[in-house]
N, C-alpha and C positions, 0 to 999 in steps of 0.2 A: 478767613481761610487762605492759606498760601496757594497760589496757582500751581498747577502741575509743572509748568515750565516758567522759571523766573529769570528775567534778564538782569544784567548787572546794574547796580545803582548808577544813575546818571546816563543810562542808555537813551539815545536821542530818538524821538518819535516824531514823524512829520509826514508831509505829503508834498508832491511836486507838480508843477505845470510848466508850460513854456509860452513865451510871449505871443507868437503868431497863432498858437493853438487856442488861446483863451481870450486875448485882449479885445479883438475887434477894433473899432475906431480907426480903421485903416487909412482914412483920409483926414483925420482930425488933428488939430493943434500942430500942424507943420510936419507930420510924419511923412517920410519919403517912401518910395516904392522899394519893396524887397524882391529878391529872386523868387520867393514863394508867391507873391502877388502876381508876378509875371507868369510863372509856371502854372498856377491854378487857372489862369485865363487862356492857357494854350490848349486848344481842343484835344481831348483824349488823354490828357496827362493826369487829371484828378477825377475820381469817380463822380459822374453826373455833373461835372463842371462846378463842384463845390469850391468855395473860397473861404479864406479867413476874415473876410470883410467885417463880419459881425461876431462870429464864433460864439463865445459865452458872454460877450459884452462886459467882460471883467473890467475894462477901462472905466466904465460908468458905474458898475455894480460892486466895486471892490469893498465898500463899507459893509454891505450885506454879506459878501463872501468871507470877509475877515470875521464877522460875528459867527458865521457858520463854522469856520475853522476853530474858533474859541469854544463853541459848543461841543465840538468833537474832541477837544483837549489836545489839539496839535501843539507840540512844542516848537516846531520848525516849519516854516513855509519856504520851500525852494522854488524860486521863480526866475525867469530870465528877463533881462532888459533887452529891448529891441534896438539894435544898432540904427535902423533907419528912423526910429522915433527920436533917438538922441542926436545922431549926426545924419541928417536926411540925405546928404550927398555922399556919405561914406567917409569923406575927408573934409577938413575945414572946420568952421566953428560949430560948436554944439548948439542944439535947439533948446532954449530954456524951458519952453512949454513941455517938451518931451521929458526932460529931467524932473520937472515939477510933478508929473504923474508918479514917478517912482519915489519922490519925496513924500507925497501924500500916502502912498501905499506903505512905505516903511514906517511912517508915523502911526498909521492905523494899526499895523501889526504890533508894534511895540506897545501901543496903548492897550492892546488886548493880551499882552503877555506872551506874544509869539515872536520867536527869533527869526529875522529874515536872513536867508541864504541866497546870495545873488549869483546867478550864472550869467556871464557876459556874452556868450554866444551859443544860441540854440537854433542855428541854421538860417536865420533871416538876414542874409548878407544884403546890403544895399545894392539895388540893381545898377546904380551908376558905377560901382566898382566891378561888378560882373562884366559890364560893357568894356571895361579896361583890362579884362583878363581874369577877374575874380581871384579865386585861390590859386590859380596857376601863375599868378603874378606875385613876385616877391614883395612888391610895394604894399599889397593888401595886408601883409603881416604887420608892417609898420603903421598903417592906418588903423589897424585893430588896436595896437598898443596906445595910440592917441585917444581913440574912443574909450578904451578901458580906463585911461587916466581921467577922462572927463567924468565918467560915472563915479569913479573912486573919489574924485575931488568933491563931488556933491554929497555922497552918501557915507563916506568912511567914518564920519563922526558917530554913526549909528549902526553901520553894517560892519561886522568883523570877520565874516566868512565869505570868501570869494572863490568862485569857480571860473576859470578862464573859458574853457571849451566844453561843450557837450558832444560826445560821440564823434570825434574827428574822422573815424573810419567811415561812418555813414556819410558825412559831408563830402569826403573825398571819393569813396568808391561807389556809392549810390548816386551821388551828384555828378561825378565826372567820369565814372567807369561804366556802370550799367545805364545811367541816365534816368532811372525810375524816380529820382528825387531832383529837385531844383539844383542846378540850372538845366539839367537834362542833357548833359554832354556824355558822349560815348567814346572815350579815348583813354586807353590805359596809361599812356605817358602823362596825360593831364591829371589822371587820378593820383599817380605817385608824386607829381609835383605839388598838387594840392595838399596831399598828406604832409609833405615836408613843410610847406609854408604854414599850414595850420599849427604844426608843432612849433615852428619858429615864432608864430604869433603868440602862442602860449608863453614861450620863454621871454619874449620882449615885454609882454604885458606884466608877467609875474615879477619882473625886476622892479616895477613901480607900485606894486600892491602891498599893503600892510595887513596884518592880522593873520587869520588862518587861511592858507592858500590850498586850493584843490584843483584837480583836473579830473573830469568825469569821462570814462571810457565805456563803450559797450563791449563787454567781454563775455566769453563763454569758454568752458572747458571744451577742447577739441578732442573727440573720442570716436571710436568705431562703434558700430551697432552692438558688438559683443561686450564692449566696455560699459555700455549702459547697464547691462545686467551684472557684469562682474568687473569691477574697476581694476582688479589685479591680474586680469587674464593676459597671457603672453601674446604679443602681436607678431605677425609676419614682418619681414623686413620692409615689404612694400607698404603695408598699413602703417607701420611705425614711421616711415618716411613721409607718408601722406599727412599723418597727424602733426608731425613736427613742422612741415611746410606751412600748413594752414594756420597752426598756432603762431608761427612767425608773422604771417600776413595779417591776422586778425588781432592778436594780442601783443606780441613782442615788438611789432613795428612801432607801437606807440609807447608801451611800457619802458622798453630799454632806453630809447633816447631821453625820455622824461626823467627816469629814475636812475639810470646808469651812465648816461652820456654817450651811448653807442647805439649803432644800428646792428641788428642781427646780420651775420654775414650772408645768409641765404636771401634776405631781403635786398641787400645791396646788389647781389648778383642778378636778381630779377629786375630791379630798377634799371640797372645798366643795360639789360636787354630790351627794356621798354623805354627808350628815349635817352638813356645816358644819365650821368650823375652830376652834370654841370650845375644843377640848381642847388646842390648841397655844397656850401662854401666853407672854407676854413673858418673855424670859430662858431659855426652854427650850433654844433652839438653842445658846446659850452654854454651858449645862450639858452638852449632848450632845457638843459639839465639844471633847473633851478630847484632849490630846496622846497619840497612839498610836505605839507602837514597831513593832508588827507587825499586818498585816492577814491574817487567816486566810482561805484560799480553799478552799471545798468545791466541787470540780468533778466532774461526771459526764457531762454532754453539753451541746451548745449548745441554745439556745432558738430554734426555727425558726418563723418567722412570714411571713405575706404579707398584703397588703391584701385585704380581702373586704368590699366595701361592703354594708351591711345586716346583717352578722354580729353576733349578740348576744354580749356579753362572757361568758366562762365565769365560774363563781362565784369561782374563785380569782384572777380577773383583773378586778376591778371597774374600769370606765373604759376597758377595751380593746375597745370596740365597733368594728366594722369591721375586725377583725383575725382571721385564721384561724391557729390554732396547728397547724402542719403535722407530720405523721409522715413520715419519709423512709425510703427503701429502703436496705438494706445491713445489715451485721453489727449484731447487737443483743445485749445482755445478757439474762439471764433475767427482768429487770424490764421488758423491752421498750424499753430505752433505747439509742439509737444509739451506736455506738462511734466517736468522732471525736476522736482525740488532738490534732489540730491546733487544735481549739477551745481547749484548755488553753494552748497557746503563744500563741495570739491574745489570750486573756484576760489572761495575765500581762504581755505587752508593753503592752497597752492600759492596765492598771492602773499600771504604772510610769511610763508617759507622762503619764497624766491626774492621778495622785496621787503625785508623785515623792518626797514627804517621808516615806513609810512603807515599811518593809521588808515583803516578802511571804513567806508560808509556806503551802505546800499542806497544809492540816490534815485534809482528807479527799479521797481518790481511790481508787476500787476498783470492784469489780463482783461481782454475784451471777451464778453459773452453776449448772447442774444437775450438781453434782459426784457422782462415783461413787467408792466405796472399793474398791480392788483390792488384796486381801491386806492388807498393812500400809501402803499408800500411798494418797494421793489424787492421781492424775496430772491435775492441773487445768491442762493446757497452755493452755487458752483464757484463764485468768486470768494466767498468766505472760505471754502475748502482750499482754494488755490493759495490764498494769503496765509491761512493756518499752516499749510504744508511748507511754505517757503520760510515762514518765521521759525518753524521747528528746525529747518535746515540751517538757518542763521544761528540758532542756539547750539546746535550740534557743532558747527564750525568754531564757535567760541570755546566750547568744551575741548576741542582739539587744538586750541592755541591760536586761532585767528584773532587778530587785533581789530575786531569789528566794533565800531563806536555807536552805530545807530542804523535806522531803517526808515526810508521815505517811500511811501506807497505811490505808485503811478497808476492812476492819476487822481488828483482831488476831484476833478470834474470830467464828465464826458466832454469831448472837445473835437476840434478839427484834427483828424488823424491822417495828416499828410496826404499821400496819394489815395488813401481810402476815403477821403472826405469825412462826412459825418456818419458813415455807415457802421463804423466800429466804435464801440463804447467801452472805454477803459476806466471810467470814473467810478469812485465810490459814492459820488453824488450825481444823480441823474439831472441832465439839463433837457428841458422841453424847449427845443430851439424856436418853436413858434411863439411861445410866451416868455421864455427865459426863466421859467420857474425852476428853482432848485429843490430837489427832493433827495434827501439822504437815503441811500439804499440800505438794506439790512447789513451789507458789508461795512458801511460807515459806522453804524451803531455797534457792530461787533468790534471794529477797530477802536472805537472810543473806549470800549470796556477793556480791551487789551492794554491800551495806553494807561488807563486808570490803575490797572493792576500791575503794570510793568511785567506782564506775563500772560500766559495762555492757560486756560483751564482744560 
């Protein structure tokens, strides 16, 4: 029987994780200290003082985990390499034992018929580099390029898809702006400097990577509450200005340099007001603007705003004065994020319209819910409904012309959810942290069937 919704032949199906969230083995085989090791040990920064010291113990349990991936029919496993595991001091010689782990993991994946997609940076900056300025220092971009080259040299005979960065907006504006993520700095000037140096790191590393090159951004359509209901509604001048400003800060601040070689004018004006532009040097944008094969999209919900004259910009949004970031009514995940699948189709269509030269890949999409174990099952119907809705949104975007190549669910496993610790479970596979038992949830079995059919019934 043909599924109700059929995806194009060759559509990529997979799942994603990140090193600090799943690997554990934080002190093994020469791994150095990351900013998240330090942040998690700072009282009050992570819920209940949780750390990634053990996490899902993927470092030791990867053969079992790869068998589970194969059982689910995953075509792709997107994982990140840990900079402090590969180059413990951030700069200098690579650690052979750290590279050996990724060697073993890649071989295990290929042996199971699963394609490895490597992300080179998913937020675990070596603490030694943070002590020297972290992403506010231009040197960090060059050290990143060296680290990327070391990983590429070891794995490029078997890995052909490389993502430089995951969500540089989060690294810059939650790490150095609001301080709710590592390294916990609250300085708008530092946030903008970090954002630029992250983009520079992307460009420098990309110059030496072969194969399929990607950059993954957390993106969202920026809309007013009225546009959630009616996408075509006319906006007041104030709301229109608010939407454009926040879209520049969240989306175009990263899209335009990487894909067009320019910064949006409104971003440069804001950066100049928050510490100046001296960190943006002649030639930087040419370095950043490397040819990209894939744009990775991490989508969870729209960014809902409206004009609010006199409002002060939140710490994570320097320059967004006069804007109210709005919470809207309706179904939410356990993170309190609104569930709006139509935002994903809107985003995908916009990206293919505005940046037509790059293919699209949903690299993260998923939800945390308060799962319950019932016997030997986790009947997570709310997650099944969430994934079903977002996959239908993907299919709708393809029908409207979006060049979407595939979908990777976030996340394969319940894991260390950053400042939330282990309280928020995003996985389609449940992890019992006391025993490390893996239990595929109903959503995992549903996803297995979607992959097998290449469609949704």
